[in-house]
PDB file with one MODEL, atoms N, CA, C and O in Angstrom:
MODEL        1
ATOM      1  N   UNK A   1      52.588 -91.277 -30.586  1.00  0.00           N
ATOM      2  CA  UNK A   1      52.363 -92.068 -29.389  1.00  0.00           C
ATOM      3  C   UNK A   1      51.719 -93.391 -29.789  1.00  0.00           C
ATOM      4  O   UNK A   1      50.783 -93.406 -30.589  1.00  0.00           O
ATOM      5  N   UNK A   2      52.207 -94.492 -29.245  1.00  0.00           N
ATOM      6  CA  UNK A   2      51.676 -95.807 -29.595  1.00  0.00           C
ATOM      7  C   UNK A   2      50.379 -96.076 -28.841  1.00  0.00           C
ATOM      8  O   UNK A   2      50.037 -95.364 -27.897  1.00  0.00           O
ATOM      9  N   UNK A   3      49.658 -97.117 -29.274  1.00  0.00           N
ATOM     10  CA  UNK A   3      48.428 -97.512 -28.582  1.00  0.00           C
ATOM     11  C   UNK A   3      48.694 -97.840 -27.121  1.00  0.00           C
ATOM     12  O   UNK A   3      47.912 -97.477 -26.243  1.00  0.00           O
ATOM     13  N   UNK A   4      49.804 -98.530 -26.863  1.00  0.00           N
ATOM     14  CA  UNK A   4      50.133 -98.912 -25.499  1.00  0.00           C
ATOM     15  C   UNK A   4      50.390 -97.687 -24.633  1.00  0.00           C
ATOM     16  O   UNK A   4      49.969 -97.642 -23.477  1.00  0.00           O
ATOM     17  N   UNK A   5      51.073 -96.705 -25.182  1.00  0.00           N
ATOM     18  CA  UNK A   5      51.336 -95.475 -24.426  1.00  0.00           C
ATOM     19  C   UNK A   5      50.042 -94.731 -24.137  1.00  0.00           C
ATOM     20  O   UNK A   5      49.877 -94.177 -23.051  1.00  0.00           O
ATOM     21  N   UNK A   6      49.122 -94.710 -25.095  1.00  0.00           N
ATOM     22  CA  UNK A   6      47.847 -94.039 -24.878  1.00  0.00           C
ATOM     23  C   UNK A   6      47.026 -94.759 -23.821  1.00  0.00           C
ATOM     24  O   UNK A   6      46.388 -94.120 -22.985  1.00  0.00           O
ATOM     25  N   UNK A   7      47.040 -96.081 -23.856  1.00  0.00           N
ATOM     26  CA  UNK A   7      46.288 -96.857 -22.869  1.00  0.00           C
ATOM     27  C   UNK A   7      46.797 -96.603 -21.463  1.00  0.00           C
ATOM     28  O   UNK A   7      46.012 -96.566 -20.516  1.00  0.00           O
ATOM     29  N   UNK A   8      48.095 -96.430 -21.320  1.00  0.00           N
ATOM     30  CA  UNK A   8      48.691 -96.283 -20.005  1.00  0.00           C
ATOM     31  C   UNK A   8      48.837 -94.831 -19.575  1.00  0.00           C
ATOM     32  O   UNK A   8      49.346 -94.549 -18.491  1.00  0.00           O
ATOM     33  N   UNK A   9      48.391 -93.908 -20.423  1.00  0.00           N
ATOM     34  CA  UNK A   9      48.502 -92.503 -20.077  1.00  0.00           C
ATOM     35  C   UNK A   9      47.738 -92.240 -18.787  1.00  0.00           C
ATOM     36  O   UNK A   9      46.602 -92.685 -18.624  1.00  0.00           O
ATOM     37  N   UNK A  10      48.361 -91.525 -17.890  1.00  0.00           N
ATOM     38  CA  UNK A  10      47.709 -91.245 -16.619  1.00  0.00           C
ATOM     39  C   UNK A  10      47.972 -89.805 -16.208  1.00  0.00           C
ATOM     40  O   UNK A  10      48.839 -89.127 -16.760  1.00  0.00           O
ATOM     41  N   UNK A  11      47.217 -89.368 -15.244  1.00  0.00           N
ATOM     42  CA  UNK A  11      47.399 -88.044 -14.675  1.00  0.00           C
ATOM     43  C   UNK A  11      47.752 -88.206 -13.209  1.00  0.00           C
ATOM     44  O   UNK A  11      47.294 -89.136 -12.546  1.00  0.00           O
ATOM     45  N   UNK A  12      48.559 -87.306 -12.718  1.00  0.00           N
ATOM     46  CA  UNK A  12      48.905 -87.313 -11.302  1.00  0.00           C
ATOM     47  C   UNK A  12      47.913 -86.471 -10.518  1.00  0.00           C
ATOM     48  O   UNK A  12      47.413 -85.456 -11.004  1.00  0.00           O
ATOM     49  N   UNK A  13      47.640 -86.909  -9.304  1.00  0.00           N
ATOM     50  CA  UNK A  13      46.768 -86.185  -8.397  1.00  0.00           C
ATOM     51  C   UNK A  13      47.608 -85.782  -7.198  1.00  0.00           C
ATOM     52  O   UNK A  13      48.318 -86.610  -6.627  1.00  0.00           O
ATOM     53  N   UNK A  14      47.533 -84.531  -6.820  1.00  0.00           N
ATOM     54  CA  UNK A  14      48.275 -84.052  -5.662  1.00  0.00           C
ATOM     55  C   UNK A  14      47.285 -83.581  -4.608  1.00  0.00           C
ATOM     56  O   UNK A  14      46.411 -82.762  -4.891  1.00  0.00           O
ATOM     57  N   UNK A  15      47.422 -84.094  -3.406  1.00  0.00           N
ATOM     58  CA  UNK A  15      46.565 -83.669  -2.304  1.00  0.00           C
ATOM     59  C   UNK A  15      47.423 -83.357  -1.094  1.00  0.00           C
ATOM     60  O   UNK A  15      48.526 -83.883  -0.943  1.00  0.00           O
ATOM     61  N   UNK A  16      46.913 -82.511  -0.251  1.00  0.00           N
ATOM     62  CA  UNK A  16      47.599 -82.214   0.999  1.00  0.00           C
ATOM     63  C   UNK A  16      47.101 -83.141   2.096  1.00  0.00           C
ATOM     64  O   UNK A  16      45.921 -83.491   2.138  1.00  0.00           O
ATOM     65  N   UNK A  17      48.000 -83.533   2.976  1.00  0.00           N
ATOM     66  CA  UNK A  17      47.640 -84.400   4.097  1.00  0.00           C
ATOM     67  C   UNK A  17      48.652 -84.152   5.205  1.00  0.00           C
ATOM     68  O   UNK A  17      49.831 -83.935   4.926  1.00  0.00           O
ATOM     69  N   UNK A  18      48.217 -84.181   6.433  1.00  0.00           N
ATOM     70  CA  UNK A  18      49.091 -83.947   7.572  1.00  0.00           C
ATOM     71  C   UNK A  18      50.319 -84.868   7.525  1.00  0.00           C
ATOM     72  O   UNK A  18      50.188 -86.083   7.375  1.00  0.00           O
ATOM     73  N   UNK A  19      51.497 -84.279   7.655  1.00  0.00           N
ATOM     74  CA  UNK A  19      52.750 -85.035   7.501  1.00  0.00           C
ATOM     75  C   UNK A  19      52.896 -86.139   8.545  1.00  0.00           C
ATOM     76  O   UNK A  19      53.330 -87.244   8.217  1.00  0.00           O
ATOM     77  N   UNK A  20      52.544 -85.858   9.783  1.00  0.00           N
ATOM     78  CA  UNK A  20      52.681 -86.866  10.839  1.00  0.00           C
ATOM     79  C   UNK A  20      51.737 -88.040  10.588  1.00  0.00           C
ATOM     80  O   UNK A  20      52.099 -89.198  10.795  1.00  0.00           O
ATOM     81  N   UNK A  21      50.532 -87.727  10.141  1.00  0.00           N
ATOM     82  CA  UNK A  21      49.573 -88.790   9.852  1.00  0.00           C
ATOM     83  C   UNK A  21      50.037 -89.625   8.658  1.00  0.00           C
ATOM     84  O   UNK A  21      49.886 -90.847   8.654  1.00  0.00           O
ATOM     85  N   UNK A  22      50.595 -88.971   7.657  1.00  0.00           N
ATOM     86  CA  UNK A  22      51.096 -89.685   6.485  1.00  0.00           C
ATOM     87  C   UNK A  22      52.259 -90.598   6.870  1.00  0.00           C
ATOM     88  O   UNK A  22      52.334 -91.737   6.409  1.00  0.00           O
ATOM     89  N   UNK A  23      53.158 -90.107   7.707  1.00  0.00           N
ATOM     90  CA  UNK A  23      54.268 -90.938   8.172  1.00  0.00           C
ATOM     91  C   UNK A  23      53.755 -92.177   8.901  1.00  0.00           C
ATOM     92  O   UNK A  23      54.257 -93.280   8.686  1.00  0.00           O
ATOM     93  N   UNK A  24      52.754 -91.994   9.762  1.00  0.00           N
ATOM     94  CA  UNK A  24      52.193 -93.121  10.504  1.00  0.00           C
ATOM     95  C   UNK A  24      51.523 -94.106   9.550  1.00  0.00           C
ATOM     96  O   UNK A  24      51.667 -95.320   9.698  1.00  0.00           O
ATOM     97  N   UNK A  25      50.798 -93.583   8.582  1.00  0.00           N
ATOM     98  CA  UNK A  25      50.122 -94.442   7.613  1.00  0.00           C
ATOM     99  C   UNK A  25      51.133 -95.223   6.783  1.00  0.00           C
ATOM    100  O   UNK A  25      50.961 -96.421   6.560  1.00  0.00           O
ATOM    101  N   UNK A  26      52.177 -94.555   6.329  1.00  0.00           N
ATOM    102  CA  UNK A  26      53.220 -95.246   5.567  1.00  0.00           C
ATOM    103  C   UNK A  26      53.870 -96.344   6.394  1.00  0.00           C
ATOM    104  O   UNK A  26      54.136 -97.429   5.879  1.00  0.00           O
ATOM    105  N   UNK A  27      54.127 -96.079   7.661  1.00  0.00           N
ATOM    106  CA  UNK A  27      54.733 -97.060   8.548  1.00  0.00           C
ATOM    107  C   UNK A  27      53.860 -98.304   8.654  1.00  0.00           C
ATOM    108  O   UNK A  27      54.343 -99.425   8.496  1.00  0.00           O
ATOM    109  N   UNK A  28      52.582 -98.102   8.920  1.00  0.00           N
ATOM    110  CA  UNK A  28      51.656 -99.222   9.087  1.00  0.00           C
ATOM    111  C   UNK A  28      51.501-100.003   7.777  1.00  0.00           C
ATOM    112  O   UNK A  28      51.502-101.234   7.784  1.00  0.00           O
ATOM    113  N   UNK A  29      51.371 -99.301   6.676  1.00  0.00           N
ATOM    114  CA  UNK A  29      51.186 -99.987   5.393  1.00  0.00           C
ATOM    115  C   UNK A  29      52.430-100.761   4.973  1.00  0.00           C
ATOM    116  O   UNK A  29      52.317-101.827   4.369  1.00  0.00           O
ATOM    117  N   UNK A  30      53.619-100.239   5.285  1.00  0.00           N
ATOM    118  CA  UNK A  30      54.852-100.985   4.971  1.00  0.00           C
ATOM    119  C   UNK A  30      54.856-102.320   5.706  1.00  0.00           C
ATOM    120  O   UNK A  30      55.281-103.334   5.152  1.00  0.00           O
ATOM    121  N   UNK A  31      54.386-102.324   6.943  1.00  0.00           N
ATOM    122  CA  UNK A  31      54.327-103.575   7.704  1.00  0.00           C
ATOM    123  C   UNK A  31      53.356-104.561   7.054  1.00  0.00           C
ATOM    124  O   UNK A  31      53.489-105.773   7.221  1.00  0.00           O
ATOM    125  N   UNK A  32      52.389-104.036   6.320  1.00  0.00           N
ATOM    126  CA  UNK A  32      51.418-104.874   5.618  1.00  0.00           C
ATOM    127  C   UNK A  32      51.865-105.166   4.182  1.00  0.00           C
ATOM    128  O   UNK A  32      51.113-105.718   3.379  1.00  0.00           O
ATOM    129  N   UNK A  33      53.096-104.785   3.886  1.00  0.00           N
ATOM    130  CA  UNK A  33      53.665-104.927   2.536  1.00  0.00           C
ATOM    131  C   UNK A  33      52.803-104.212   1.486  1.00  0.00           C
ATOM    132  O   UNK A  33      52.554-104.731   0.398  1.00  0.00           O
ATOM    133  N   UNK A  34      52.365-103.023   1.846  1.00  0.00           N
ATOM    134  CA  UNK A  34      51.581-102.194   0.940  1.00  0.00           C
ATOM    135  C   UNK A  34      52.182-100.795   0.967  1.00  0.00           C
ATOM    136  O   UNK A  34      53.248-100.583   1.545  1.00  0.00           O
ATOM    137  N   UNK A  35      51.505 -99.855   0.351  1.00  0.00           N
ATOM    138  CA  UNK A  35      51.979 -98.477   0.333  1.00  0.00           C
ATOM    139  C   UNK A  35      50.785 -97.535   0.183  1.00  0.00           C
ATOM    140  O   UNK A  35      49.699 -97.940  -0.231  1.00  0.00           O
ATOM    141  N   UNK A  36      51.012 -96.293   0.525  1.00  0.00           N
ATOM    142  CA  UNK A  36      49.967 -95.291   0.350  1.00  0.00           C
ATOM    143  C   UNK A  36      49.600 -95.213  -1.131  1.00  0.00           C
ATOM    144  O   UNK A  36      48.421 -95.156  -1.479  1.00  0.00           O
ATOM    145  N   UNK A  37      50.594 -95.211  -1.987  1.00  0.00           N
ATOM    146  CA  UNK A  37      50.352 -95.146  -3.436  1.00  0.00           C
ATOM    147  C   UNK A  37      49.448 -96.290  -3.886  1.00  0.00           C
ATOM    148  O   UNK A  37      48.449 -96.066  -4.569  1.00  0.00           O
ATOM    149  N   UNK A  38      49.798 -97.500  -3.508  1.00  0.00           N
ATOM    150  CA  UNK A  38      49.029 -98.672  -3.928  1.00  0.00           C
ATOM    151  C   UNK A  38      47.594 -98.606  -3.409  1.00  0.00           C
ATOM    152  O   UNK A  38      46.645 -98.867  -4.149  1.00  0.00           O
ATOM    153  N   UNK A  39      47.445 -98.257  -2.139  1.00  0.00           N
ATOM    154  CA  UNK A  39      46.106 -98.195  -1.549  1.00  0.00           C
ATOM    155  C   UNK A  39      45.273 -97.073  -2.160  1.00  0.00           C
ATOM    156  O   UNK A  39      44.072 -97.241  -2.376  1.00  0.00           O
ATOM    157  N   UNK A  40      45.900 -95.928  -2.442  1.00  0.00           N
ATOM    158  CA  UNK A  40      45.170 -94.829  -3.072  1.00  0.00           C
ATOM    159  C   UNK A  40      44.707 -95.218  -4.469  1.00  0.00           C
ATOM    160  O   UNK A  40      43.597 -94.871  -4.874  1.00  0.00           O
ATOM    161  N   UNK A  41      45.546 -95.933  -5.207  1.00  0.00           N
ATOM    162  CA  UNK A  41      45.160 -96.397  -6.536  1.00  0.00           C
ATOM    163  C   UNK A  41      43.959 -97.341  -6.454  1.00  0.00           C
ATOM    164  O   UNK A  41      43.045 -97.261  -7.274  1.00  0.00           O
ATOM    165  N   UNK A  42      43.966 -98.229  -5.465  1.00  0.00           N
ATOM    166  CA  UNK A  42      42.849 -99.160  -5.282  1.00  0.00           C
ATOM    167  C   UNK A  42      41.565 -98.412  -4.951  1.00  0.00           C
ATOM    168  O   UNK A  42      40.507 -98.700  -5.511  1.00  0.00           O
ATOM    169  N   UNK A  43      41.664 -97.453  -4.042  1.00  0.00           N
ATOM    170  CA  UNK A  43      40.481 -96.693  -3.631  1.00  0.00           C
ATOM    171  C   UNK A  43      39.964 -95.840  -4.786  1.00  0.00           C
ATOM    172  O   UNK A  43      38.753 -95.726  -4.974  1.00  0.00           O
ATOM    173  N   UNK A  44      40.860 -95.245  -5.557  1.00  0.00           N
ATOM    174  CA  UNK A  44      40.446 -94.441  -6.701  1.00  0.00           C
ATOM    175  C   UNK A  44      39.746 -95.312  -7.744  1.00  0.00           C
ATOM    176  O   UNK A  44      38.757 -94.885  -8.339  1.00  0.00           O
ATOM    177  N   UNK A  45      40.242 -96.517  -7.969  1.00  0.00           N
ATOM    178  CA  UNK A  45      39.585 -97.446  -8.902  1.00  0.00           C
ATOM    179  C   UNK A  45      38.192 -97.804  -8.394  1.00  0.00           C
ATOM    180  O   UNK A  45      37.243 -97.844  -9.176  1.00  0.00           O
ATOM    181  N   UNK A  46      38.058 -98.066  -7.098  1.00  0.00           N
ATOM    182  CA  UNK A  46      36.752 -98.380  -6.511  1.00  0.00           C
ATOM    183  C   UNK A  46      35.798 -97.193  -6.657  1.00  0.00           C
ATOM    184  O   UNK A  46      34.622 -97.382  -6.968  1.00  0.00           O
ATOM    185  N   UNK A  47      36.288 -95.984  -6.437  1.00  0.00           N
ATOM    186  CA  UNK A  47      35.477 -94.781  -6.587  1.00  0.00           C
ATOM    187  C   UNK A  47      35.006 -94.633  -8.030  1.00  0.00           C
ATOM    188  O   UNK A  47      33.842 -94.322  -8.284  1.00  0.00           O
ATOM    189  N   UNK A  48      35.913 -94.855  -8.962  1.00  0.00           N
ATOM    190  CA  UNK A  48      35.578 -94.791 -10.388  1.00  0.00           C
ATOM    191  C   UNK A  48      34.467 -95.788 -10.713  1.00  0.00           C
ATOM    192  O   UNK A  48      33.488 -95.442 -11.374  1.00  0.00           O
ATOM    193  N   UNK A  49      34.625 -97.019 -10.246  1.00  0.00           N
ATOM    194  CA  UNK A  49      33.647 -98.061 -10.552  1.00  0.00           C
ATOM    195  C   UNK A  49      32.302 -97.810  -9.885  1.00  0.00           C
ATOM    196  O   UNK A  49      31.267 -98.182 -10.437  1.00  0.00           O
ATOM    197  N   UNK A  50      32.294 -97.191  -8.717  1.00  0.00           N
ATOM    198  CA  UNK A  50      31.023 -96.957  -8.031  1.00  0.00           C
ATOM    199  C   UNK A  50      30.308 -95.704  -8.531  1.00  0.00           C
ATOM    200  O   UNK A  50      29.083 -95.623  -8.443  1.00  0.00           O
ATOM    201  N   UNK A  51      31.045 -94.734  -9.052  1.00  0.00           N
ATOM    202  CA  UNK A  51      30.429 -93.457  -9.415  1.00  0.00           C
ATOM    203  C   UNK A  51      30.219 -93.255 -10.909  1.00  0.00           C
ATOM    204  O   UNK A  51      29.280 -92.568 -11.309  1.00  0.00           O
ATOM    205  N   UNK A  52      31.067 -93.835 -11.731  1.00  0.00           N
ATOM    206  CA  UNK A  52      30.934 -93.672 -13.184  1.00  0.00           C
ATOM    207  C   UNK A  52      29.978 -94.751 -13.686  1.00  0.00           C
ATOM    208  O   UNK A  52      30.217 -95.938 -13.464  1.00  0.00           O
ATOM    209  N   UNK A  53      28.908 -94.355 -14.353  1.00  0.00           N
ATOM    210  CA  UNK A  53      27.949 -95.349 -14.844  1.00  0.00           C
ATOM    211  C   UNK A  53      28.625 -96.402 -15.732  1.00  0.00           C
ATOM    212  O   UNK A  53      29.598 -96.128 -16.434  1.00  0.00           O
ATOM    213  N   UNK A  54      28.073 -97.603 -15.670  1.00  0.00           N
ATOM    214  CA  UNK A  54      28.665 -98.714 -16.413  1.00  0.00           C
ATOM    215  C   UNK A  54      28.773 -98.414 -17.902  1.00  0.00           C
ATOM    216  O   UNK A  54      29.775 -98.764 -18.525  1.00  0.00           O
ATOM    217  N   UNK A  55      27.771 -97.780 -18.481  1.00  0.00           N
ATOM    218  CA  UNK A  55      27.807 -97.469 -19.913  1.00  0.00           C
ATOM    219  C   UNK A  55      28.978 -96.548 -20.247  1.00  0.00           C
ATOM    220  O   UNK A  55      29.604 -96.694 -21.298  1.00  0.00           O
ATOM    221  N   UNK A  56      29.271 -95.620 -19.373  1.00  0.00           N
ATOM    222  CA  UNK A  56      30.399 -94.709 -19.597  1.00  0.00           C
ATOM    223  C   UNK A  56      31.714 -95.468 -19.454  1.00  0.00           C
ATOM    224  O   UNK A  56      32.638 -95.262 -20.241  1.00  0.00           O
ATOM    225  N   UNK A  57      31.803 -96.347 -18.453  1.00  0.00           N
ATOM    226  CA  UNK A  57      33.023 -97.153 -18.282  1.00  0.00           C
ATOM    227  C   UNK A  57      33.261 -98.030 -19.510  1.00  0.00           C
ATOM    228  O   UNK A  57      34.396 -98.176 -19.963  1.00  0.00           O
ATOM    229  N   UNK A  58      32.185 -98.614 -20.047  1.00  0.00           N
ATOM    230  CA  UNK A  58      32.320 -99.445 -21.249  1.00  0.00           C
ATOM    231  C   UNK A  58      32.799 -98.605 -22.428  1.00  0.00           C
ATOM    232  O   UNK A  58      33.640 -99.051 -23.207  1.00  0.00           O
ATOM    233  N   UNK A  59      32.266 -97.390 -22.563  1.00  0.00           N
ATOM    234  CA  UNK A  59      32.682 -96.496 -23.643  1.00  0.00           C
ATOM    235  C   UNK A  59      34.172 -96.175 -23.515  1.00  0.00           C
ATOM    236  O   UNK A  59      34.906 -96.206 -24.503  1.00  0.00           O
ATOM    237  N   UNK A  60      34.608 -95.871 -22.309  1.00  0.00           N
ATOM    238  CA  UNK A  60      36.026 -95.565 -22.078  1.00  0.00           C
ATOM    239  C   UNK A  60      36.885 -96.770 -22.433  1.00  0.00           C
ATOM    240  O   UNK A  60      37.906 -96.629 -23.107  1.00  0.00           O
ATOM    241  N   UNK A  61      36.476 -97.954 -21.983  1.00  0.00           N
ATOM    242  CA  UNK A  61      37.235 -99.165 -22.289  1.00  0.00           C
ATOM    243  C   UNK A  61      37.307 -99.421 -23.794  1.00  0.00           C
ATOM    244  O   UNK A  61      38.368 -99.764 -24.315  1.00  0.00           O
ATOM    245  N   UNK A  62      36.188 -99.255 -24.490  1.00  0.00           N
ATOM    246  CA  UNK A  62      36.176 -99.456 -25.943  1.00  0.00           C
ATOM    247  C   UNK A  62      37.008 -98.419 -26.661  1.00  0.00           C
ATOM    248  O   UNK A  62      37.658 -98.722 -27.661  1.00  0.00           O
ATOM    249  N   UNK A  63      36.991 -97.201 -26.160  1.00  0.00           N
ATOM    250  CA  UNK A  63      37.800 -96.133 -26.765  1.00  0.00           C
ATOM    251  C   UNK A  63      39.283 -96.471 -26.698  1.00  0.00           C
ATOM    252  O   UNK A  63      40.032 -96.185 -27.632  1.00  0.00           O
ATOM    253  N   UNK A  64      39.701 -97.073 -25.605  1.00  0.00           N
ATOM    254  CA  UNK A  64      41.106 -97.438 -25.447  1.00  0.00           C
ATOM    255  C   UNK A  64      41.489 -98.559 -26.399  1.00  0.00           C
ATOM    256  O   UNK A  64      42.613 -98.593 -26.899  1.00  0.00           O
ATOM    257  N   UNK A  65      40.579 -99.462 -26.649  1.00  0.00           N
ATOM    258  CA  UNK A  65      40.845-100.605 -27.526  1.00  0.00           C
ATOM    259  C   UNK A  65      40.970-100.145 -28.982  1.00  0.00           C
ATOM    260  O   UNK A  65      41.777-100.689 -29.736  1.00  0.00           O
ATOM    261  N   UNK A  66      40.180 -99.156 -29.377  1.00  0.00           N
ATOM    262  CA  UNK A  66      40.120 -98.742 -30.776  1.00  0.00           C
ATOM    263  C   UNK A  66      40.999 -97.549 -31.121  1.00  0.00           C
ATOM    264  O   UNK A  66      40.804 -96.912 -32.156  1.00  0.00           O
ATOM    265  N   UNK A  67      41.945 -97.248 -30.279  1.00  0.00           N
ATOM    266  CA  UNK A  67      42.845 -96.111 -30.584  1.00  0.00           C
ATOM    267  C   UNK A  67      43.841 -96.523 -31.626  1.00  0.00           C
ATOM    268  O   UNK A  67      44.686 -95.721 -32.024  1.00  0.00           O
TER     269      UNK A  67
ENDMDL
END
């Protein structure tokens, strides 16, 4: 596996959500030229930044650079 592949390695998250609510959310976000996927990625990044201590985030970032 190359460095680039390791840097971009990701895991999928599966959650349950009411189908009617998801359809409504997708409809509204499409009108905003966004998507549930995009918004979930943004929120997950914000959660990571708010909950993972800065020193740990720096370690993770450095680990990716030195692979």
